[in-house]
N, CA, C and O atoms as a DFTB+ gen file, in Angstrom:
460 C
 N C O
     1  1      83.141     212.328     197.731
     2  2      83.899     211.165     197.326
     3  2      83.067     209.907     197.572
     4  3      82.390     209.771     198.591
     5  1      83.139     209.016     196.626
     6  2      82.381     207.776     196.721
     7  2      83.238     206.738     197.438
     8  3      84.384     206.486     197.065
     9  1      82.661     206.150     198.463
    10  2      83.415     205.184     199.246
    11  2      82.924     203.764     198.974
    12  3      81.744     203.528     198.714
    13  1      83.847     202.854     199.040
    14  2      83.518     201.444     198.898
    15  2      82.910     200.958     200.215
    16  3      83.430     201.257     201.290
    17  1      81.821     200.217     200.128
    18  2      81.189     199.666     201.334
    19  2      81.252     198.155     201.303
    20  3      81.137     197.537     200.245
    21  1      81.435     197.574     202.456
    22  2      81.386     196.125     202.587
    23  2      79.917     195.696     202.530
    24  3      79.124     196.075     203.391
    25  1      79.563     194.916     201.527
    26  2      78.171     194.532     201.312
    27  2      77.652     193.686     202.478
    28  3      76.520     193.868     202.926
    29  1      78.473     192.771     202.959
    30  2      78.059     191.921     204.076
    31  2      77.762     192.712     205.337
    32  3      76.779     192.447     206.029
    33  1      78.615     193.684     205.633
    34  2      78.385     194.526     206.813
    35  2      77.143     195.400     206.644
    36  3      76.402     195.623     207.601
    37  1      76.919     195.891     205.435
    38  2      75.729     196.714     205.192
    39  2      74.456     195.897     205.406
    40  3      73.487     196.395     205.979
    41  1      74.456     194.665     204.956
    42  2      73.299     193.785     205.182
    43  2      73.142     193.499     206.666
    44  3      72.031     193.532     207.195
    45  1      74.253     193.219     207.339
    46  2      74.228     192.947     208.778
    47  2      73.660     194.135     209.552
    48  3      72.798     193.966     210.414
    49  1      74.147     195.338     209.241
    50  2      73.646     196.538     209.935
    51  2      72.171     196.774     209.632
    52  3      71.422     197.220     210.502
    53  1      71.752     196.477     208.408
    54  2      70.337     196.630     208.052
    55  2      69.461     195.692     208.871
    56  3      68.370     196.068     209.298
    57  1      69.937     194.480     209.087
    58  2      69.162     193.488     209.851
    59  2      69.107     193.859     211.327
    60  3      68.035     193.835     211.931
    61  1      70.258     194.203     211.916
    62  2      70.253     194.456     213.363
    63  2      69.585     195.783     213.732
    64  3      69.185     195.974     214.880
    65  1      69.461     196.704     212.762
    66  2      68.763     197.968     213.044
    67  2      67.316     197.924     212.556
    68  3      66.648     198.956     212.484
    69  1      66.845     196.746     212.228
    70  2      65.460     196.554     211.745
    71  2      65.145     197.411     210.519
    72  3      64.038     197.931     210.385
    73  1      66.113     197.552     209.639
    74  2      65.895     198.239     208.380
    75  2      66.247     199.705     208.354
    76  3      66.217     200.319     207.287
    77  1      66.578     200.284     209.481
    78  2      66.892     201.717     209.515
    79  2      68.165     202.012     208.718
    80  3      68.227     203.000     207.986
    81  1      69.176     201.156     208.863
    82  2      70.411     201.367     208.103
    83  2      70.148     201.229     206.606
    84  3      70.794     201.912     205.811
    85  1      69.231     200.377     206.208
    86  2      68.948     200.212     204.778
    87  2      68.371     201.490     204.171
    88  3      68.553     201.746     202.981
    89  1      67.681     202.286     204.975
    90  2      67.172     203.572     204.485
    91  2      68.337     204.530     204.196
    92  3      68.354     205.209     203.170
    93  1      69.300     204.572     205.112
    94  2      70.506     205.380     204.906
    95  2      71.270     204.870     203.686
    96  3      71.754     205.650     202.865
    97  1      71.366     203.546     203.588
    98  2      72.075     202.905     202.487
    99  2      71.411     203.255     201.151
   100  3      72.098     203.517     200.164
   101  1      70.107     203.259     201.124
   102  2      69.345     203.626     199.933
   103  2      69.691     205.042     199.471
   104  3      69.910     205.281     198.284
   105  1      69.736     205.966     200.413
   106  2      70.061     207.362     200.094
   107  2      71.481     207.468     199.539
   108  3      71.699     208.128     198.523
   109  1      72.440     206.828     200.192
   110  2      73.836     206.907     199.769
   111  2      74.041     206.272     198.394
   112  3      74.731     206.834     197.545
   113  1      73.443     205.106     198.177
   114  2      73.599     204.404     196.903
   115  2      73.011     205.243     195.765
   116  3      73.585     205.303     194.678
   117  1      71.889     205.878     196.010
   118  2      71.261     206.714     194.985
   119  2      72.159     207.887     194.619
   120  3      72.384     208.154     193.439
   121  1      72.668     208.582     195.619
   122  2      73.532     209.731     195.351
   123  2      74.824     209.317     194.652
   124  3      75.305     210.027     193.769
   125  1      75.387     208.174     195.040
   126  2      76.622     207.703     194.413
   127  2      76.389     207.272     192.968
   128  3      77.223     207.536     192.102
   129  1      75.261     206.610     192.699
   130  2      74.949     206.199     191.330
   131  2      74.711     207.423     190.445
   132  3      75.117     207.435     189.283
   133  1      74.054     208.452     190.985
   134  2      73.870     209.694     190.242
   135  2      75.220     210.292     189.873
   136  3      75.421     210.741     188.744
   137  1      76.132     210.297     190.818
   138  2      77.455     210.865     190.588
   139  2      78.236     210.059     189.546
   140  3      78.866     210.635     188.659
   141  1      78.196     208.739     189.653
   142  2      78.947     207.890     188.726
   143  2      78.406     207.947     187.306
   144  3      79.173     207.893     186.345
   145  1      77.092     208.056     187.171
   146  2      76.497     208.057     185.839
   147  2      76.584     209.426     185.168
   148  3      76.433     209.537     183.951
   149  1      76.823     210.453     185.956
   150  2      76.874     211.796     185.409
   151  2      75.498     212.373     185.133
   152  3      75.374     213.463     184.576
   153  1      74.474     211.644     185.521
   154  2      73.097     212.080     185.309
   155  2      72.498     212.386     186.673
   156  3      72.302     211.486     187.490
   157  1      72.212     213.639     186.911
   158  2      71.642     214.002     188.200
   159  2      70.133     213.780     188.164
   160  3      69.370     214.639     187.724
   161  1      69.738     212.642     188.625
   162  2      68.327     212.304     188.682
   163  2      67.765     212.666     190.042
   164  3      68.176     213.649     190.660
   165  1      66.840     211.875     190.491
   166  2      66.220     212.084     191.785
   167  2      67.254     211.878     192.887
   168  3      67.986     210.888     192.867
   169  1      67.325     212.789     193.837
   170  2      68.303     212.682     194.921
   171  2      67.921     211.544     195.870
   172  3      66.785     211.070     195.865
   173  1      68.876     211.122     196.672
   174  2      68.635     210.048     197.622
   175  2      67.556     210.376     198.630
   176  3      66.732     209.526     198.966
   177  1      67.559     211.603     199.111
   178  2      66.535     212.021     200.073
   179  2      65.139     212.000     199.475
   180  3      64.180     211.607     200.138
   181  1      65.026     212.420     198.232
   182  2      63.725     212.414     197.557
   183  2      63.259     210.981     197.302
   184  3      62.071     210.683     197.424
   185  1      64.190     210.097     196.950
   186  2      63.834     208.686     196.754
   187  2      63.292     208.105     198.050
   188  3      62.293     207.386     198.040
   189  1      63.940     208.411     199.155
   190  2      63.472     207.928     200.457
   191  2      62.078     208.462     200.755
   192  3      61.201     207.706     201.173
   193  1      61.868     209.745     200.546
   194  2      60.560     210.351     200.799
   195  2      59.475     209.731     199.915
   196  3      58.401     209.383     200.404
   197  1      59.748     209.595     198.637
   198  2      58.765     209.005     197.725
   199  2      58.488     207.538     198.064
   200  3      57.357     207.070     197.924
   201  1      59.507     206.821     198.505
   202  2      59.311     205.417     198.895
   203  2      58.405     205.306     200.115
   204  3      57.559     204.414     200.189
   205  1      58.582     206.205     201.061
   206  2      57.744     206.186     202.266
   207  2      56.310     206.589     201.927
   208  3      55.362     205.941     202.370
   209  1      56.148     207.656     201.142
   210  2      54.820     208.156     200.804
   211  2      54.018     207.127     199.995
   212  3      52.804     207.010     200.166
   213  1      54.700     206.385     199.114
   214  2      54.000     205.412     198.273
   215  2      53.998     204.003     198.868
   216  3      53.654     203.038     198.186
   217  1      54.380     203.892     200.127
   218  2      54.423     202.594     200.824
   219  2      55.293     201.575     200.094
   220  3      54.966     200.389     200.047
   221  1      56.392     202.039     199.533
   222  2      57.358     201.149     198.906
   223  2      57.166     200.928     197.416
   224  3      58.027     200.316     196.783
   225  1      56.087     201.396     196.835
   226  2      55.871     201.198     195.396
   227  2      56.901     201.940     194.554
   228  3      57.331     201.442     193.514
   229  1      57.295     203.122     194.998
   230  2      58.304     203.873     194.248
   231  2      59.632     203.119     194.239
   232  3      60.408     203.253     193.292
   233  1      59.898     202.345     195.259
   234  2      61.148     201.599     195.347
   235  2      61.266     200.597     194.201
   236  3      62.363     200.352     193.700
   237  1      60.151     200.025     193.790
   238  2      60.167     199.078     192.672
   239  2      60.612     199.799     191.403
   240  3      61.461     199.296     190.666
   241  1      60.047     200.962     191.150
   242  2      60.452     201.774     190.000
   243  2      61.909     202.217     190.140
   244  3      62.667     202.201     189.171
   245  1      62.288     202.609     191.349
   246  2      63.657     203.059     191.604
   247  2      64.660     201.949     191.291
   248  3      65.712     202.210     190.707
   249  1      64.342     200.726     191.672
   250  2      65.245     199.602     191.395
   251  2      65.483     199.455     189.898
   252  3      66.617     199.247     189.467
   253  1      64.426     199.560     189.108
   254  2      64.555     199.471     187.655
   255  2      65.433     200.602     187.127
   256  3      66.327     200.369     186.313
   257  1      65.177     201.831     187.591
   258  2      65.948     202.982     187.139
   259  2      67.417     202.888     187.547
   260  3      68.295     203.349     186.818
   261  1      67.685     202.299     188.698
   262  2      69.074     202.144     189.133
   263  2      69.828     201.189     188.214
   264  3      71.017     201.383     187.964
   265  1      69.162     200.178     187.718
   266  2      69.793     199.282     186.756
   267  2      70.225     200.035     185.509
   268  3      71.327     199.836     184.998
   269  1      69.347     200.900     185.025
   270  2      69.672     201.712     183.843
   271  2      70.794     202.703     184.151
   272  3      71.684     202.920     183.328
   273  1      70.747     203.297     185.334
   274  2      71.748     204.290     185.718
   275  2      73.137     203.654     185.862
   276  3      74.136     204.233     185.435
   277  1      73.191     202.476     186.457
   278  2      74.481     201.797     186.605
   279  2      75.008     201.320     185.249
   280  3      76.219     201.286     185.032
   281  1      74.113     200.956     184.350
   282  2      74.519     200.601     182.991
   283  2      75.213     201.783     182.332
   284  3      76.257     201.627     181.700
   285  1      74.625     202.971     182.484
   286  2      75.228     204.186     181.929
   287  2      76.581     204.481     182.590
   288  3      77.527     204.900     181.922
   289  1      76.660     204.261     183.892
   290  2      77.916     204.520     184.610
   291  2      79.017     203.568     184.136
   292  3      80.171     203.969     183.991
   293  1      78.655     202.313     183.898
   294  2      79.642     201.343     183.415
   295  2      80.120     201.712     182.017
   296  3      81.312     201.626     181.723
   297  1      79.197     202.120     181.159
   298  2      79.592     202.553     179.815
   299  2      80.472     203.795     179.876
   300  3      81.454     203.912     179.143
   301  1      80.111     204.708     180.750
   302  2      80.876     205.955     180.899
   303  2      82.296     205.677     181.369
   304  3      83.231     206.379     180.983
   305  1      82.459     204.646     182.209
   306  2      83.782     204.295     182.724
   307  2      84.568     203.436     181.736
   308  3      85.731     203.117     181.983
   309  1      83.941     203.059     180.618
   310  2      84.634     202.241     179.631
   311  2      84.707     200.776     180.007
   312  3      85.553     200.041     179.499
   313  1      83.839     200.355     180.881
   314  2      83.815     198.962     181.323
   315  2      82.786     198.177     180.537
   316  3      81.922     198.749     179.872
   317  1      82.888     196.857     180.619
   318  2      81.860     195.999     180.025
   319  2      80.565     196.265     180.781
   320  3      80.477     196.021     181.984
   321  1      79.572     196.760     180.074
   322  2      78.326     197.171     180.722
   323  2      77.300     196.040     180.687
   324  3      77.125     195.367     179.671
   325  1      76.631     195.849     181.817
   326  2      75.547     194.870     181.882
   327  2      74.319     195.570     182.452
   328  3      74.383     196.227     183.491
   329  1      73.212     195.419     181.757
   330  2      71.963     196.061     182.160
   331  2      71.187     195.091     183.052
   332  3      70.578     194.136     182.569
   333  1      71.220     195.349     184.351
   334  2      70.547     194.483     185.322
   335  2      69.189     195.016     185.744
   336  3      68.632     194.553     186.739
   337  1      68.645     195.974     185.013
   338  2      67.410     196.623     185.447
   339  2      66.244     195.649     185.566
   340  3      65.443     195.769     186.493
   341  1      66.129     194.689     184.652
   342  2      65.023     193.722     184.733
   343  2      65.225     192.790     185.924
   344  3      64.261     192.436     186.604
   345  1      66.466     192.392     186.182
   346  2      66.751     191.563     187.356
   347  2      66.366     192.294     188.631
   348  3      65.743     191.709     189.517
   349  1      66.731     193.574     188.735
   350  2      66.372     194.371     189.908
   351  2      64.861     194.479     190.059
   352  3      64.332     194.403     191.168
   353  1      64.176     194.655     188.944
   354  2      62.720     194.763     188.969
   355  2      62.074     193.474     189.468
   356  3      61.176     193.509     190.310
   357  1      62.530     192.349     188.953
   358  2      61.955     191.062     189.362
   359  2      62.232     190.784     190.833
   360  3      61.337     190.352     191.560
   361  1      63.462     191.026     191.279
   362  2      63.788     190.811     192.692
   363  2      62.952     191.710     193.591
   364  3      62.497     191.277     194.650
   365  1      62.748     192.952     193.181
   366  2      61.970     193.861     194.020
   367  2      60.494     193.480     194.044
   368  3      59.820     193.694     195.051
   369  1      59.986     192.919     192.952
   370  2      58.598     192.447     192.945
   371  2      58.388     191.294     193.924
   372  3      57.290     191.110     194.449
   373  1      59.444     190.522     194.166
   374  2      59.381     189.435     195.143
   375  2      59.762     189.885     196.552
   376  3      59.887     189.059     197.456
   377  1      59.948     191.198     196.740
   378  2      60.234     191.731     198.070
   379  2      61.674     191.581     198.514
   380  3      61.959     191.629     199.711
   381  1      62.578     191.403     197.583
   382  2      63.987     191.199     197.920
   383  2      64.800     192.478     197.688
   384  3      65.832     192.463     197.017
   385  1      64.315     193.566     198.252
   386  2      64.968     194.866     198.074
   387  2      66.390     194.871     198.645
   388  3      67.277     195.518     198.089
   389  1      66.607     194.168     199.730
   390  2      67.943     194.127     200.337
   391  2      68.940     193.449     199.401
   392  3      70.114     193.816     199.369
   393  1      68.475     192.463     198.643
   394  2      69.339     191.788     197.671
   395  2      69.683     192.751     196.536
   396  3      70.821     192.785     196.067
   397  1      68.701     193.524     196.103
   398  2      68.937     194.516     195.050
   399  2      69.959     195.551     195.527
   400  3      70.882     195.903     194.793
   401  1      69.789     196.030     196.750
   402  2      70.752     196.992     197.297
   403  2      72.158     196.398     197.338
   404  3      73.135     197.086     197.042
   405  1      72.257     195.129     197.703
   406  2      73.566     194.475     197.771
   407  2      74.210     194.381     196.384
   408  3      75.410     194.617     196.245
   409  1      73.430     194.040     195.367
   410  2      73.969     193.947     194.015
   411  2      74.372     195.328     193.508
   412  3      75.422     195.483     192.885
   413  1      73.542     196.322     193.773
   414  2      73.861     197.694     193.359
   415  2      75.148     198.153     194.033
   416  3      76.011     198.744     193.385
   417  1      75.283     197.883     195.332
   418  2      76.493     198.286     196.044
   419  2      77.714     197.574     195.479
   420  3      78.787     198.166     195.368
   421  1      77.553     196.319     195.128
   422  2      78.660     195.574     194.535
   423  2      79.080     196.198     193.204
   424  3      80.271     196.329     192.922
   425  1      78.097     196.580     192.391
   426  2      78.412     197.238     191.121
   427  2      79.104     198.582     191.342
   428  3      80.042     198.927     190.623
   429  1      78.643     199.333     192.328
   430  2      79.279     200.614     192.642
   431  2      80.708     200.394     193.122
   432  3      81.618     201.125     192.730
   433  1      80.906     199.386     193.973
   434  2      82.261     199.074     194.449
   435  2      83.189     198.742     193.273
   436  3      84.339     199.180     193.247
   437  1      82.684     197.966     192.299
   438  2      83.499     197.638     191.128
   439  2      83.866     198.887     190.340
   440  3      84.999     199.029     189.880
   441  1      82.907     199.786     190.187
   442  2      83.193     201.031     189.457
   443  2      84.185     201.918     190.205
   444  3      85.048     202.543     189.589
   445  1      84.065     201.973     191.521
   446  2      84.982     202.800     192.322
   447  2      86.399     202.239     192.238
   448  3      87.362     202.999     192.142
   449  1      86.529     200.926     192.272
   450  2      87.849     200.299     192.168
   451  2      88.480     200.563     190.797
   452  3      89.693     200.740     190.680
   453  1      87.643     200.586     189.782
   454  2      88.135     200.755     188.411
   455  2      88.585     202.194     188.138
   456  3      89.594     202.430     187.474
   457  1      87.820     203.138     188.663
   458  2      88.092     204.554     188.369
   459  2      89.179     205.086     189.216
   460  3      89.534     206.259     189.099
């Protein structure tokens, strides 16, 4: 079951744990987006592993793919779909991965409330 998360608390926990919670958050968001879109892509654990092995470069690609995946999930739910993949890509290029995670979580929360 996909649970709604408080974005502010997730950011707070990520900061006070020096980023450890954001790794867990990354895994959960990936698995939930896969479930919502109906497309079983790369699992959350594999995304975490690839991000660590590539020193974060895979995360930039992952952010772009998550934009596309959430677009598909919004269309699948019959909602007004917005493709934020380029926004996620630009934010991640500037090192704002936590902001991307927050926006993705917000989109997931909206989809969970709707469904």
